[in-house]
N, C-alpha and C positions, 0 to 999 in steps of 0.2 A: 505494501498499499505505500502511495507516495506520502509525502512528511506532508503534514496540513498544519499552517501558522495558525498563531491564536487571534491576530488583529489583522483584520480585513479592511482597507479603506474602499471605499466604492466611488468613483468617482462621477460626476454629475456636472451637467450644464444646462439643466430643465429650469433648477431653482435656481442658480447666480451663472452668470457669466463673465464673472471677473479672472476667472482661472479657465485654460482649457484643459481636457482631460488628461494631455500628458503632463502639463504642470503640476494637477493635481496627484499625478503618478509617482514625478518626481519627488513633489513637496512629502507623500506619504512614504517613500521609500527613506528620504534623510531623515523623516521623524521617527524610524523603528517600525514602520508595519512588514508584517510577514507576507502580505499576499495584497493586488490591487486589482480590484474588479470593477474592470469598463463597463459602465451601465449605459446607455443610451437608447433611448427609445423613439425618438422619433426620425424623418428621413429612410431614404432608401437604402438598400446594403451598400452600392457605394459611396454612397456618404457617408456611412459608418465605418467601411473601411479606410475611406480617407482620414477619419479622426483617430482611427485604432492603430492603425500603423507606427506613427509616433509614440502612440501610448506603449505599446508592447516594445518600442525601441529605448521610453524611459526608463522602462520597467528592467529591461535587460542593463541598462547602465546603473542601474539602484540595487542591483541584484536581487532582486523581489520577482516572483510568478505575477504572471498577468491572466488574471482568468475574464473572460468573455460573459457577461450574461445574456443567455438566453441563445445566441447565435453557434452552434459547433462548425457552422462552416468556414464563419470568421475568423474564427479560434486556430482550424485547423489552417487554412490559408494564411494567417500571419504569422506561425508557429509558436502562437500564444501558450503558454502553459497550461490551461485546462479551459473548461467550461463550466458556466452555472446555470444549471436550468430550472425555469420557472414550471409551475405545475399545469399549466399550459402551452409548453414548449415541448420538444422533439421529446417522448419517453427515456427515459434514461437506460431502458435496455439496449436501446437502439443507437442511442450514443453511445454506449460501451462496446457495443460491436463494431463500430466504425471504429471508433477510438484505437479499438485494441490493433486494429490493421498496419496501424501505425511502427508496431513492436518496440516502442518506446513508451516511457511515462507520461502520464498526461491525466490530469486530474479531474474528474467529475463531479463537482456541488449538484445538491438539489434542493430546492424550497421545499418544505412540507410546514402544513399548520396546524396538523393534528399528529396524533403518535402513530396509526394506520399509515398516514403518508409516508411519514419518515420509514416504516418500517417496509413500505413496498420500493421506497427507492434504496434502502440497504439492499436487498434481496436482489434488485436489479442491476448494481454494481457501482454504487454511486460511493465516491471516497468520503462524503461527509455530507452534513443537512446544516441547512440555512434554517432553522428556525425561528417562526414569529407570525404576527408582531408579540415581540413579549411585553412592550410598551407601546402606549399611542405615539404614533408617527403622523408627521404630516408629507412625508415625503412620498407616497402612494394617494393616486384619489381615491381609490376604491379598497383601503386594506381591508384585510381578514378581522375578524372579532381578537380582540385583544387575550391573548395567552394565561398572561403572567407567570411568574416564577415559577406557582405550583405548576402550570401546564409544563415550561420550558425542564421542569425537573422530572415530570412524569416522564418526556419524550427523552431525555438525555439517559435515565432508568432503562428505558426501553428498545434502545438500541445498540448496538456493538463499535458503531464507528464515531468518529469526533462530531458535535453536533456546536455550531457557528448561534449564536444568539445575537437578533436582528430585530430593529425598529425601537426608535427611542433610547439609544444606547448615549449614557452620559457615562461621562468617568466615575461619578459616584454610584452607576448603576452595575462598573465592571465585577466588583467585588460579588453582589449578591447574583450575577448571573452563574458565575464561576461555582462558587458554592452550591447552587443548584446542579452543578454535572455540566456545565457549558465548558468546552474545550477554550473556544474563544469567543469572541464579539465581532462583529461586522457594523460599522459607521458608516455615515452616509452627511448628514447636515451636521451633525459635531465638528466635522473636520471641513467639508466643503464651504461652509457658510462662516468661517472663523477667518479674523482678521489675519492670520497667521496659521496657515495648514500643517505645517511642518512643528510648528509648537504646540497645535492642538492634538498631531499625532501622536508626539512626544509624551504629551500626558498621558494619554490612554496607555503609551508602551511603558510608562513609569507606573500605574496601576496594576496591570497583567506582572508586571516584574517582580513588582513585591507582591501580590498574591500570591506569586509562585514560590518565590524566596519562603515567606510566613508557612505554605505548607508542608514546602520540603525540609523546614526546620521541623515541626511538630511532627512529620512523619518520621524523622530518626529520632526526634524524643522521646517516638512511642505514644504521642498523642494522638 
């Protein structure tokens, strides 16, 4: 199984236009993100490709994997590290079959809003689950009902692959999400809407690292 990082930053130009996708990717990498998800909903495939290519290049320069939301064809065409599929996108099992033909590592993440959906994605070959919305969010026009930390904990306990918590994630909510069993968090607005996306990413990085250090110390002490 590919290594799945704990801090995912999603790019965005719908809610802000100060930064390009590539600029957000570079800032996130500089701030300590483990992965960047290219998220661009409008436009034609060629328009998305035009925006994606420099984003993949920025991720390579920053030494972080670029995952493409929704579009397996664009991920494969640009040599991205993987794809993140929504519940209405190409089914995971078909994406896995196509990706496996590459003969090299390729990450497939899958959105799930229920435990059953998460289990189905795992069975079909997903490498990780993006679960949410854990908290209320304004980054989607019609988000699913908020699942809360209890819903997150149920899903984390019910699958055997990493779960990345998404929606409404703030630095103060990182610890509770990880306490609930999440492997990591995915962040959009808290980084892309910040005056300094690099600094904003670094705050999330510090929260994750502090939690991991505390958990490691507690385990070593037998607690």
